[in-house]
N, C-alpha and C positions, 0 to 999 in steps of 0.2 A: 455820853452814856458810858458807864463803867461796866466791867464784867459782872459786878454784884447784881445788876438788874436783869441779867439774862437768865433764862432757864438753864437747867443742867445740860440739855442737848445743844443749846447754842454755844455754851462755854466749851463743851467738848469739841465742837466744830472749829472754834477759834484756835484751840490748842493744836489740833490736827493740821490746821492750815499753817500755823506758825512752824510746826515741825517739818512739814513738806518744803516750806520756803527755805529753812535752814539747810535741808538736805540738798536742794537745788544749788544754793550758794556754795556749799562745801564741795559739790561735784564740779562746779564751774572753776573754783579756785584750784582744785587739784589738777585740772586738765590745762590750765593756763601754761604751766611750766612743762615742756615737753619731757617725755620719759626717755632717758638715754641708756643704752645697753650696747654691749660689744656686737659687732656684725660677724655672722657666721653664714657661709655659703655651702651649698651642696657640691660645688665644683671640686674636682680631684686635682692632685698635683701633676697628673700626667700631661704630656704635651699633645699637640695635634698637628696635622697637616691639612691644608685646604687650598682651594683655587678660588680667587675672587675675580669678578668683573668689576672694573672701576671707571668712574667718570669724574673728571675734574672740571669745575666751572670757575673762572676767575679772570683777572686782567689779561691773561695769555689766551683767552678764548676757552672753548670747550674741547677737552681731549678724553679719549677713551683708551683704556689699557686693560691688560690682564695681569694678575698678581699671584704668584704661588707663595704660600707662606708655610714654614715649618717652625715650631716653637716648642720650647721645654722650659717651663718655669724653674727657677725665678728669673734667669737673665740670658737664656740662649734663644736666639731668633734669627731666621734666615728669610730674605725676600728675594724673589726672582721676578723681574718685570719683563714680560713677554711681549714680543711683537706679533703682528698678524700671522706670520710664518717663521719657522726656524726656532732657535734656541733663545735663551734670555738675552736681552739687551743690556740689562744692569743687574748685578748681584750684590747684595749688602747682607753681610752676616756678622753676628756679634757673639762673643763668648768670653766669659771671664774678664769683663770690663774692657775689651778691645773690640774693634770693628775692622773688617776687611771689605773693600768695595772693588769690584771688577767691571770694566767695560769691555766685553769680549770683542766687539766690532772694532774698537780702536786699539785693542791689545795693550791696555794700560791698567794699572791697579793702584790702590792706595791702602795703607794700613793707618788707622786713626785710633784715637782713644774712644771709648764708649760713652762720651758725655752727650748731654742733650744738644749742645752746639754742633757736634759732629753729625749727629743724625739729622738735625735741621738742614745742614748743608747737603747731606747725601740723599735724604728722603723728602724733606720739606716739613718734617714733623719734629718739633723740639722736645722730644722725650727720650729718656735712655731706654735701653732694651727692656728692662722690667716694666717701665711705664707703658711701652708699646704692647707688651704681652697683656697687660691688665686692660688696655684699651680694646684689643681684639677679642679678648675672651669675656668682656663685660664684668670685670671685677674692679674693686677699689684699688687705687694706686698707692697702697700701702698694705702692710701685713694684715691679714684678716683679723688677728687678735688686737691690732691696734686701731682698726676702724671702728667707729661708733655709729649706731643708728638712732635717730631722734624721732620719736613718734609725734606726728601732728595730728590733731583731732579737729573736728568741725561739729557745729551744733546740730543735734539730731532733730528730726521733726517731732519727736516725742521727748520723753524725759531724758535729760542728761546729754552726753556727747558721745561721738562714735569715731573710731579710727579712720583717718583719711588717707594718709600716705606716710612713708618713712624717708627721712633725710639721712643719707649715709655720708659721713665726713671722715677725713683723715687728720691726724695731728698736723699742726702747722709746721712747714719746713720750706724747702725751696719752691714748692708749689702748694696752692690751696686747692684741695680737692673736694667737691660736693656733688653727690649724686642723689637719685630719687628712685624709689621702689614702692610698689603698691602693697607688698607684703613684707613681713619681718623676715629678713634673710633671703628675700626673693630676688628675682632677676632685676637688673638695673634697667630703667627705661631710658635714662639720660643722665648726663654729668657735665659739669663745668670744670675747667682747669684754669687757675689764675697764677700769676706770678706771686711768690711767697712774700716779697717785700712791698711791692707797689699795688698789688692786687689787680693789675691789668689783666685783661682777658687774654689767654693763650689759645684755647680752643673750646668748643662745645661739641658734644657728641650725643646722637640719638641712636637707640638701639630698637630692633624689631625682629619679628619672625625667629624667636628663640627655639632652640632644640627642645623636643618633647620627650617625655618618658623619663626614666631613671638616669642618673649621672649627671654630668655638667650640662647646664642650660645655656650653651653658647649662642650668641646672636648670629643670625644669618644675614641680617641687614644692618649696616653701620653708616651713619651719616656725620661727617665731620665739617665743622665750620672753623676755619683757621683765620683768627681775627687779624693778625698781623699781615697776612698775605691776601686778605679780602677774597678767599677762595673757599669753595665748597667741594668736598670730595665725598662721593657716594660709593659704597662697596657693597656688592651682593655676592653671596657664595653661590658658585656654580658647580662645585664638587667638594664634598665634605661638609663640615670638618669631621675628620676621623681621628678618634683617640689613638695616640701611638707614642712610642718612645723613640724619636728620630735618632740616628746614629750621631754620636758626638762629632764626627768628622764633617757633617753637614754645616756646622757652625764655625768651622776653621777651614774654609775651602782652600786647597792648594793653589798656588799661583803658578801658571805655566811658565817655563824657563824663558820663553820669548816675549813675555809681557814686560813692559817698561813701567817702573815706579813713577808716579806723578803726584806732586803735592797739589792740594786743592783740585782734586781729580776731575770733577765734572765740568766738561766743556759744553755739555748740552745745555739748552736754555734754562730749564727749570728742573728741580729734583723729582725723584720717581713718583711719589704720591701725587704730585701736581701734574702729572701726565707726560713727563718727558719722553716715555717709552711708547706712548700711544699714537693715535691718529688724530691730528688736529682738525676741528671743524670750523669752517669759516662762519 
């Protein structure tokens, strides 16, 4: 039967149906290609200080430790790994592309470059100072203006599609960074870091319990899975984070005159984030 045999009301219904189908198809095509836009965050450039409780679980067993952190973007950071009593057992600080590590109990120190390889040896985490600051503050591991967020959609129960989540990516480089957020420019829920050339997994991170109110939305819960070390590290804030501008001297700690320089400093079994300064559980 052709449209000529239909009454005017039927022909009008067919035209409306075709128009509606065309709109649905157009909407579906428009949402197949994710929308890309620059990433912007409410985080400020100020630094912070915080005290974390940490737990490491891996081939060396389960170990617990406390970790004091001071940081100032883009590349100043200081870690102090604390024992059950007394002062820090390990101090690692970075400033201007250089790192200083001290073992107070052994009265030895090392000065190293600020490369990811140096920090992997000293801390167990293969990132430079800027990457570690981004990791702790829940920010992309590239400049905010360089990061992009890609909108992913899902089919809605009714007409059209609806936003589902945002994928935050950094330009290709030495690492491949990909994160996930529920809102545009919102807090990151998790991220993966891969080697830039091979694509091999370096680490996965999950964030939780973010700061509330105005200002930076720093995470209070951070869970790391270090692929090459087959280790999981959980960090929980027990004091802070407090927005502050730490003194520059914190990131270039003086070396006491009776400390001895030692290449390949750490004689303890595993680096700081993997629990070397904590209490091992059988």
